[in-house]
VMD Tcl script that draws the C-alpha trace (Angstrom):
set ca {
  {22.04 15.17 18.28}
  {20.75 14.51 15.36}
  {17.17 15.72 13.56}
  {15.21 13.97 11.00}
  {14.46 16.25 8.31}
  {12.20 15.73 5.15}
  {10.77 12.30 6.27}
  {7.51 10.07 5.23}
  {6.09 8.09 6.75}
  {3.44 4.79 6.36}
  {0.20 3.37 8.82}
  {-0.12 0.31 9.07}
  {-3.40 -1.43 10.48}
  {-4.63 -4.68 11.18}
  {-8.71 -4.58 10.30}
  {-11.38 -6.99 11.91}
  {-14.99 -7.15 10.80}
  {-14.07 -7.61 7.47}
  {-16.24 -10.56 4.78}
  {-12.26 -11.59 3.37}
  {-13.76 -14.62 1.73}
  {-16.46 -12.42 -0.33}
  {-13.71 -9.94 -1.07}
  {-11.50 -12.66 -2.44}
  {-13.75 -14.81 -4.27}
  {-14.75 -11.76 -6.05}
  {-10.80 -10.83 -6.88}
  {-10.50 -14.54 -8.35}
  {-14.10 -14.64 -10.10}
  {-12.90 -11.06 -11.41}
  {-9.30 -10.84 -11.84}
  {-7.89 -8.99 -15.00}
  {-4.17 -10.83 -13.84}
  {-1.50 -8.97 -15.82}
  {-3.83 -6.50 -17.37}
  {-5.16 -3.42 -17.13}
  {-7.13 -3.13 -14.04}
  {-10.42 -1.59 -13.86}
  {-10.15 0.82 -11.01}
  {-13.91 2.22 -10.41}
  {-15.79 -0.49 -9.99}
  {-14.46 -2.34 -6.34}
  {-15.70 1.43 -5.03}
  {-19.37 0.76 -5.59}
  {-19.46 -2.86 -5.44}
  {-21.95 -3.81 -2.55}
  {-19.39 -6.84 -1.16}
  {-16.60 -4.02 -0.69}
  {-18.92 -1.28 1.53}
  {-17.74 -2.27 4.57}
  {-13.84 -2.78 3.78}
  {-13.89 0.81 1.28}
  {-15.85 2.43 4.38}
  {-12.92 1.00 6.56}
  {-10.26 2.26 4.40}
  {-11.84 5.49 3.79}
  {-11.92 6.62 7.72}
  {-8.04 4.96 7.68}
  {-6.61 6.89 5.38}
  {-8.25 10.43 6.69}
  {-6.70 9.90 10.13}
  {-3.21 9.24 8.59}
  {-3.57 12.11 6.23}
  {-4.29 14.33 9.00}
  {-1.81 13.42 11.33}
  {0.57 14.34 8.42}
  {-0.88 16.97 7.45}
  {-3.92 19.15 8.84}
  {-8.12 18.69 9.41}
  {-8.50 21.50 6.71}
  {-9.14 18.88 3.62}
  {-10.51 15.06 3.98}
  {-9.84 12.78 1.21}
  {-12.03 10.42 -0.59}
  {-11.11 6.97 -2.44}
  {-10.60 7.87 -5.84}
  {-10.27 4.37 -7.10}
  {-9.75 0.73 -5.66}
  {-8.48 -3.06 -7.56}
  {-7.79 -6.16 -6.85}
  {-4.28 -8.03 -7.53}
  {-4.10 -11.61 -8.01}
  {-0.74 -13.34 -6.86}
  {2.17 -11.75 -8.71}
  {0.83 -9.52 -11.40}
  {3.39 -8.15 -13.51}
  {1.76 -4.85 -12.79}
  {2.93 -4.84 -9.03}
  {6.06 -6.54 -8.74}
  {7.99 -3.49 -10.66}
  {8.28 -0.71 -8.60}
  {5.81 1.99 -9.69}
  {4.30 4.53 -8.20}
  {0.25 5.92 -8.57}
  {-0.15 9.16 -9.67}
  {-3.89 9.80 -9.56}
  {-4.25 10.69 -5.55}
  {-2.48 11.86 -3.26}
  {-2.63 8.53 -0.19}
  {-2.56 5.35 -1.63}
  {-2.98 1.79 0.52}
  {-3.17 -2.00 0.05}
  {-4.92 -4.00 2.35}
  {-4.55 -7.89 2.25}
  {-7.75 -10.06 2.53}
  {-5.42 -13.13 2.08}
  {-1.66 -13.17 2.26}
  {0.43 -16.01 3.60}
  {3.52 -14.35 2.59}
  {5.53 -11.82 0.63}
  {6.13 -7.99 1.54}
  {5.10 -4.88 0.65}
  {8.71 -3.31 -0.65}
  {8.85 0.57 -0.41}
  {12.50 2.22 -1.77}
  {14.07 4.86 0.12}
  {13.20 8.63 -2.35}
  {16.48 9.79 -1.11}
  {18.60 6.67 -2.14}
  {21.50 9.48 -3.34}
  {21.94 10.35 -0.36}
  {23.56 6.63 0.32}
  {25.60 7.27 -2.68}
  {28.85 6.78 -0.63}
  {27.75 4.55 1.98}
  {30.66 1.66 2.63}
  {28.38 -2.02 3.56}
  {30.94 -1.80 6.55}
  {29.58 1.65 7.89}
  {26.65 -0.13 8.88}
  {25.93 -2.76 12.07}
  {22.25 -1.83 11.72}
  {20.02 -0.40 8.58}
  {17.90 2.39 10.46}
  {16.12 5.25 8.49}
  {19.31 7.02 7.71}
  {21.19 3.96 5.95}
  {18.27 1.82 4.23}
  {17.71 1.33 0.80}
  {14.41 0.00 1.21}
  {11.55 -1.07 4.06}
  {9.44 -4.13 3.53}
  {6.51 -4.74 5.50}
  {5.20 -8.13 5.61}
  {1.97 -8.79 3.51}
  {-0.60 -10.62 6.12}
  {-3.78 -11.58 5.91}
  {-5.78 -8.27 7.71}
  {-3.46 -6.07 7.05}
  {-3.69 -2.42 5.72}
  {-1.04 -0.51 4.30}
  {-1.14 2.95 4.43}
  {1.56 5.53 2.37}
  {2.33 8.26 -0.15}
  {1.35 7.66 -3.52}
  {4.33 8.67 -4.92}
  {6.76 6.83 -2.86}
  {7.73 3.66 -5.31}
  {7.23 0.52 -3.91}
  {6.45 -3.15 -5.65}
  {5.05 -6.64 -4.05}
  {7.24 -9.46 -3.62}
  {6.30 -13.70 -3.10}
  {8.97 -15.91 -2.12}
  {6.51 -18.65 -3.52}
  {3.37 -19.44 -5.83}
  {0.91 -18.58 -3.05}
  {-2.39 -16.97 -3.95}
  {-2.07 -13.75 -2.25}
  {-4.91 -10.84 -2.62}
  {-4.25 -7.81 -2.55}
  {-6.63 -4.75 -2.49}
  {-5.25 -1.71 -3.49}
  {-6.79 2.10 -3.24}
  {-5.82 5.86 -4.46}
  {-7.54 8.71 -2.31}
  {-7.81 11.96 -3.44}
  {-8.28 15.74 -1.78}
  {-11.94 16.09 -0.82}
  {-13.06 19.99 -2.26}
}
mol new
graphics top color blue
foreach p $ca { graphics top sphere $p radius 0.5 }
foreach p [lrange $ca 0 end-1] q [lrange $ca 1 end] { graphics top cylinder $p $q radius 0.2 }
display resetview
């Protein structure tokens, strides 16, 4: 019997009740494409109020399933991304929280790709040894970017966005920290 150890998990939700058209308009009008992001305004901007509340609720569900109910988490940063911004297409981590999330108010293609943090365990793995990739043999896992999708994950899990076409893709990224 194989016992999984040192696991990490992600949560995926399809959200309802979010006014995506207003969010898309806001991100397009306020895009800092390939520039430093304003990580505070989205947390207080009225157009994001419903989304922020839902995301914080879902992040808390994720946190409580993995850890415990002694603490809650709160959103500490939020920003919009438009298309293939350089800052999201290279592997990166988020260092200002414990849990991160990405919401797609508009997406027609692309993936959010997570890299295996224990890639050293795969160093002697040969292609002909694998019939089907699984959590023990995968170098990466990709989650398709879809409108209304929310993906929640540990902030130090290395990840990046991939788009196959030049079509618009809007994402809202969040970091959440422990509420003391």
